[in-house]
N, C-alpha and C positions, 0 to 999 in steps of 0.2 A: 271726550271731544264734543263740542257744542254743535248745534244744528247748523250754524253758519261757519263751517270749517274751511270753506274756500275763501281766498282773498277777494276783496271787493272788486267790482268792475268800475274803473275810474274814467271819467270824462273830464277833460280840461277845456275851459272856455277862454278864448283870447279875442281881442278886438279893442277898438278905441273906446274912450269914455263915452257913455251914452249910446253905445252900440246896441244895447238892449239885452245884456247877458242875464241880469237878474230877472227881467221880464220873461225871457225865454225859458229859464228854469222854472219859473212860476207856471208858465203855460204847460210845460211838460208834466210837472207833478199834478197839476189840476186835471189834465187829460187822463193820466194813469189812475189817479184817485177815483175819478168818476167812471172810468171804463173798466176798472179792475177792483171794485170795492172789496171783494172777498180776499184779495191777495196783497193789496197795498198796505204798508205800514211805515210810519216815520222812524228813523233811527234816532235814538236819544243822543243828545250832545251835538246835534247839527243845527243848522240855522233855519230849518223848515218853517217853524212856527213864526219866527221873527219875519221871515220873508213873506209868508201869507198875510200876517198881520199888517205889515207896511203897505203891500200892494193892494190888499182889499180895502184898506182905509182910504188910500188915495183914489181908487176907482169910485168909491162911495162919495168922495168929495168932488168928483168930476175933474180930477187932476190927471196929468199924464203919469202913469205908474213908473216909479224908479225907487231904488234904495235911497233912503234919506237918513239912516241912523248913524252915518259916519263910519260904518264898518269898512275896514281896509281890505278885507277879503271875506269870502263866504265858502262854507262847506255845506252842501245840501246832500242828505243821505236818506235812503229809503230801501225797503225790501219789497220784492215781488215774490211772494211765496218764501222760499228759503234763499233766494239769490239777493245779494247785497250790491247796491249801486251807490256811487258817490260822484258828485259834481263839484269841481273846484273852480272858483272864480277869484283869481288873484288880481290885485290892482296892477294897472299897466306899469307903474313905476317899479314895482318889484320884479316884474318880468324883464324889464329893460336892464335892471341892475344885474340880473343873473347872466345875461348874455348880451353885453352892450356892443353897439356898432362903433368902433373907434378906428382912427387912422394909425397905421403902424402895427405895433404888437397886439395880437388878438388874444383876449382872455375870455374864458367861458366856464362857469361852474357846471353847465349842462354837459360838457364833454368829460367831466371828471367824476361827478357824483351820481351814485345810484339813488340815494334819497336826497332830494334837492330841497334845501332850506332857503326859501325866498325871503326870510325874515318878515313874513306877513302874519298877521293875527286876525282872528275872528273873535271879537271881544277880548278875553284874556287867554284864549286858546291859540297856541302856535300851530300853523298849518304847514305841513311839509308834503311834498309830492314824491311818492315811491314810484319810480318809472317802471318797475316790474308789474305794477297793477294798472298801468295806463292802457286803455283800449281804444279811445277815440279822442280826437281834438276837434273842437268846433271853432272855426275862424269866422267871427261875425262881421258882416259887411253892411253898414247902415246906409240909407239914402241921406243925401245932404241937400240943403237948399242951394241949388245951382241956378242962377239967373231967375230966381223967383219960383222955381219948380222943384219939388222933391224928387230927386232921381239919384241913381248911382253914378259915380264918376271917380276921377283920380282923387278928389277930395275925401272919398271914403277910405283911402289908404294912407293919408298923410300921417306921418309919425309912427307907422307900424312896421318899419323895417327891422327894428330889434326883435319884435315878436315873430316876424317871419324867420329870422335867423334862429331864434329859440326853437321853434317847432321843427325846423329842418334838422337841427342837432338832436332833438328828442327822438326823432324817428330815424336818425343816422342816414339821412338822404343828402349827404354832402360828398363832394368829389375828393379824389386822392386816396391814399392808403389810410384806412381808419386807424391803424396802429400808430400812425404818426401824429394823430390828433386827439384820440380818445384814450381814456385810461383803461387798464386791463379789467378793472371792476365793471366799467360800463360795457365793454366789448363782451364780457361774459354773458350779457343778456341781449346780444345783438339780434338774435332770432325773434325775441319778444318785441324789440323796438321796431323791427321790420313789419310786424303784424299790426301796428297801430295805424288806424285809418284817420286821415285828415279830411274834414268836410268843410266846404265853403257854404255859409249860411247867409243868404240875403235877407235881412231883417226888415220889419215894419213894411211888409209887402203891400198892405192896403193903401200905402201912400204912393205906390207905383202901379200904373195901369196894366202894363204888359205882364202876362202870366205864362208866357210860352217858355217851356223848359230849355229848349234849344237856344232861345234868346239869352238865357242866363249863363249857359255854358260858353257861348261865344263871347258874352260880355266879360266873363271872368278871364278868359284867355287874352282878351284885349287889355283889360285894366291891370291884371297881375299875372303875367306868364309864369312867375315863380310859384305862386299859390296854386295856379291851375296845374302845373307840373306835379306838385306834391299831392294834389287830389287824385290825379291820374295814376301816379306811381303807387300810391297807397290803397288804390281801389276805393276811394271815398266817393262822396256824392256832392252835387251842387243842388241845394234845395232853397227855394224862396219860402219864407215862413211869415206868419203874422200871429200875434197874440191878442192885441188890443186895438180897437178902432175908436178914435175920437169922433165926435158927432159930425164934424165937417172935414175929417181927414187931415187936420193940421195939428202937429205935435205942440204940446205945452199950451193948448187952449184951455179955457175955463168951462167949457160945456161938458156935460156928462157924456160918457162913452160906454162901450160894452166889450166883452170878450169876443174875439173872433179867432178861433184856433185853426187858422188855415195852415194845412200841411204839418201840423204838430204830430198827428198820428203817423204820417209817413216818416218823419224824422225819428220818432220813438222806435219804429220798427227797424230803421237803418242802424240805430244804436244798439239793437238787440235787447231792448227793454221788455223782457218777458220773464215769467216765473219758471 
């Protein structure tokens, strides 16, 4: 038996395009690599080096960091000591296809499959999600330009109802008799699903001035009562974070910026990232 005999601890990231999923993962591995140099190591076969290469190059060019390689999905993996952690970032179109919001007959692969095939690839590698390994779900909420000001609002949730449906089915937080809606194979792992924690992550926080935690909890309850309920029911957290500052706090500007890992340490601790 190898040293890494336990299954990996998996985190799934969901959110709208440009919500900052890749940048957030970059911030997390940057923090862990610098704060735990004796324990951190990349997993071979994951996208860590491509991610670091692309984000670092864009920061050096003074651009707002984002994935530009055309990758449809990403798997980031690393070890802290002997513990293995993986982060999955599937494209929004793949998540919507797995559990679409439709009128009339409701279909969902999430309620029938233990190993979920989103038909997504990272390069030539097919990425599948084993729900038995899932420990955390990060729902990213980005600020939007609303009336000329970067702030959080209903615009931050536009088009995300399919993803909300998906995560509620992943953690089996839906009403009615589960036996009427979920397969026997999925219900076999009901206890594991109930342990998955859903976190609401307000991204690009340097663009928003208010940093009061109570403010964010109240804001989430106002903007998305459903996501707020999932966070409460799964004992997740509401965390405002930041990874990168542009020079004048305006995204997509051409001036150079710098890393600003606000609350990344707290988020890492909440995800149980330790050796």
